[in-house]
Every structure is written in C-alpha cells, then in structure tokens.
N, C-alpha and C positions, 0 to 999 in steps of 0.2 A: 432525477438522475441519481443513481447510486455510485459512489466513488470509493475506491480503496487506495490507501496510501502505504507504500512500501519504502521506508526510509529509516536508516539506522542512526541518524543524527537527530536527537530528540528535539532540539530547538527548531530545526528545519521542518520536522513533521508537525510540530505544534503550530508554527507560523502558517504552513500550508493549510492545515485543518481550519485555522481561524479564517483565512481568506476564503476558503470554500464555504464555510458556514455562513459567512457574511453575504455570499453570492445569492443565497436564498433558494435556488432551484436544486441545489446539490446536497445530498445527504451522505456524509462520510460514514460508511458502514464498518470500517476497520482501519486501524493503524498498526502496521506490522514492522518488525525491525530486522528480520533475518530470512534467509532462504528457507530454512527448515520450518520456521513458523508459517511462512507464506504457503508452502506446499501443503502443510497440514490444514491451514485455513481453507484453501481451495477444495480440499477433499470433504469438507464439512459444511460449506456455505454455498449459496447461489452465486452465480457469476455477477460481478459488478458491471455497470455500464461503461466505466472508465477506470483505468489504473494509473496512478501517479507513482513512478518507480525510480528510485535511485539506481544507477547502473552498478556502482561499486558498493557492495554491502560488506560488513565486517567479516562475514563467513564466505565470501566469494563474489563472483559475477552474478548479477541478478538474472542474466540470460539462462542460467542453470535451471531456473524455475520452469522454463518452458521445455526443458529436455527430460523432465521427470514424467 
C-alpha cells in the first residue's frame, strides 16, 4: 500500500512515517508540508492508496487541496 503524509509539524510527520515504515505493508511515497506543495505533488505523481493529512496546515485548511 502506498501512503502519502501531509503534515507541517516535522516531528509529527517523522513519527508517523516511522510507525508506517515499521508496519511493513505500507510504503510512504511522500511527506509534504503545505497545500501548494501537495497540489503540485498530485499533479506530477500517481495517486496514493491512502493519505494521512493534518487538517490545519501553516498555509491554510487542507480541505483547500480538494477544491483545486
């Protein structure tokens, strides 16, 4: 399973990535920190199977990603 992490708190994203890496069946294909970075990433990469996303990012509400 391919997972994408969208989280602007570095320690939180590192901890989640570590937990997912230890799970074994999950491959983290990206760790992103902002709405703009995420929109750009989705334009250039295949869809992940699952997204772990912080709702409140430094540059706005993560729900804005789905309005683009």
